[in-house]
PABA-988097 format. One record per residue (C-alpha): residue in three letters; residue number from 1; x, y negated, z negated. Coordinates in Angstrom, 1 decimal. Layout:
# PABA-988097
{"ALA"; NUM; {X; Y; Z}}
...
END
This chain:
# PABA-988097
{"MET"; 1; {-9.6; -1.1; -39.9}}
{"THR"; 2; {-12.2; -3.7; -39.1}}
{"LEU"; 3; {-11.3; -7.3; -38.5}}
{"ALA"; 4; {-13.1; -8.4; -41.6}}
{"ALA"; 5; {-11.1; -5.9; -43.7}}
{"TRP"; 6; {-7.9; -7.1; -42.0}}
{"LEU"; 7; {-8.7; -10.7; -42.7}}
{"ALA"; 8; {-9.4; -9.9; -46.4}}
{"MET"; 9; {-6.1; -8.1; -46.6}}
{"GLN"; 10; {-4.2; -11.0; -45.1}}
{"ALA"; 11; {-5.9; -13.5; -47.4}}
{"THR"; 12; {-4.8; -11.4; -50.4}}
{"ALA"; 13; {-1.3; -11.0; -49.0}}
{"CYS"; 14; {-1.0; -14.8; -48.7}}
{"ARG"; 15; {-2.3; -15.2; -52.3}}
{"ILE"; 16; {-4.9; -17.7; -51.2}}
{"THR"; 17; {-6.6; -18.9; -54.4}}
{"CYS"; 18; {-9.2; -21.6; -53.8}}
{"HIS"; 19; {-12.8; -22.3; -54.4}}
{"ALA"; 20; {-15.2; -20.0; -52.5}}
{"GLY"; 21; {-15.9; -22.3; -49.5}}
{"VAL"; 22; {-12.3; -23.4; -49.1}}
{"ALA"; 23; {-10.9; -19.9; -49.5}}
{"ALA"; 24; {-12.6; -18.6; -46.4}}
{"TYR"; 25; {-11.4; -21.5; -44.2}}
{"ASP"; 26; {-7.9; -21.2; -45.6}}
{"ALA"; 27; {-7.8; -17.5; -45.0}}
{"LEU"; 28; {-9.0; -18.0; -41.4}}
{"ASN"; 29; {-6.2; -20.6; -40.9}}
{"ALA"; 30; {-3.6; -18.4; -42.4}}
{"VAL"; 31; {-4.6; -15.5; -40.1}}
{"TYR"; 32; {-4.7; -17.9; -37.1}}
{"CYS"; 33; {-1.1; -19.0; -37.9}}
{"PHE"; 34; {0.0; -15.4; -38.4}}
{"VAL"; 35; {-1.5; -14.4; -35.0}}
{"SER"; 36; {0.1; -17.4; -33.4}}
{"ASP"; 37; {3.5; -16.3; -34.8}}
{"ALA"; 38; {2.9; -12.8; -33.5}}
{"ILE"; 39; {2.2; -14.1; -30.0}}
{"SER"; 40; {5.5; -16.1; -30.2}}
{"GLY"; 41; {7.2; -12.9; -31.2}}
{"MET"; 42; {6.2; -11.4; -27.9}}
{"LEU"; 43; {8.5; -14.0; -26.1}}
{"ASP"; 44; {12.1; -13.2; -25.3}}
{"LEU"; 45; {14.6; -15.3; -27.2}}
{"ASP"; 46; {15.3; -17.8; -24.4}}
{"GLU"; 47; {11.6; -18.4; -23.9}}
{"PHE"; 48; {11.0; -18.7; -27.6}}
{"ALA"; 49; {13.8; -21.3; -28.0}}
{"ASP"; 50; {12.6; -23.3; -25.0}}
{"GLU"; 51; {8.9; -23.3; -25.9}}
{"LEU"; 52; {9.5; -24.2; -29.6}}
{"GLY"; 53; {12.4; -26.6; -29.0}}
{"TYR"; 54; {15.1; -25.0; -31.1}}
{"THR"; 55; {18.6; -26.4; -30.8}}
{"SER"; 56; {20.2; -24.4; -33.6}}
{"VAL"; 57; {20.9; -20.8; -32.5}}
{"ARG"; 58; {20.9; -19.5; -36.1}}
{"GLU"; 59; {17.6; -21.1; -36.9}}
{"CYS"; 60; {16.0; -20.0; -33.7}}
{"LEU"; 61; {17.2; -16.4; -34.1}}
{"ARG"; 62; {15.8; -16.3; -37.7}}
{"ALA"; 63; {12.4; -17.7; -36.7}}
{"TRP"; 64; {12.2; -15.4; -33.6}}
{"ARG"; 65; {12.9; -12.3; -35.7}}
{"ALA"; 66; {10.2; -13.4; -38.2}}
{"CYS"; 67; {7.8; -13.8; -35.3}}
{"GLN"; 68; {8.7; -10.4; -33.9}}
{"ASP"; 69; {8.1; -8.9; -37.4}}
{"ALA"; 70; {4.7; -10.6; -37.4}}
{"HIS"; 71; {3.9; -9.1; -34.0}}
{"ARG"; 72; {4.9; -5.6; -35.2}}
{"LYS"; 73; {2.7; -6.0; -38.3}}
{"LEU"; 74; {-0.2; -7.2; -36.3}}
{"LYS"; 75; {0.0; -4.3; -33.8}}
{"HIS"; 76; {0.0; -2.0; -36.8}}
{"VAL"; 77; {-3.4; -3.2; -38.1}}
{"TYR"; 78; {-5.0; -4.6; -34.9}}
{"ARG"; 79; {-5.2; -2.5; -31.8}}
{"GLY"; 80; {-7.2; -5.0; -29.6}}
{"ASP"; 81; {-6.0; -7.8; -27.3}}
{"VAL"; 82; {-3.9; -10.2; -29.4}}
{"TYR"; 83; {-4.7; -13.2; -27.1}}
{"GLU"; 84; {-8.4; -12.5; -27.4}}
{"LEU"; 85; {-8.1; -12.4; -31.2}}
{"TYR"; 86; {-6.1; -15.7; -31.1}}
{"ASN"; 87; {-8.7; -17.4; -28.9}}
{"ARG"; 88; {-11.6; -16.1; -31.1}}
{"LEU"; 89; {-9.9; -17.4; -34.2}}
{"ALA"; 90; {-9.3; -20.8; -32.5}}
{"GLU"; 91; {-13.1; -21.0; -31.7}}
{"ILE"; 92; {-14.1; -20.3; -35.2}}
{"ALA"; 93; {-11.5; -22.6; -36.8}}
{"GLY"; 94; {-12.8; -25.4; -34.5}}
END
């Protein structure tokens, strides 16, 4: 699957409905946030809690599991370097 096809799929999944110029930017930001979550899902639980400042174990565990799920989904559709994708999206988003 190409990155463009994957971006389109994510935009559809997020139900982004905007005017043409805004929709592309919103889709880019949605994917950027998704990739950021996926990277956070690569951390172990202690690192995750420390990096994101969680004090509630229950909230931290729920968020960490969601980020792990994002990481699994990203690996399923994108085989490249996740950090490289993240950096590229950051460049485009400005």
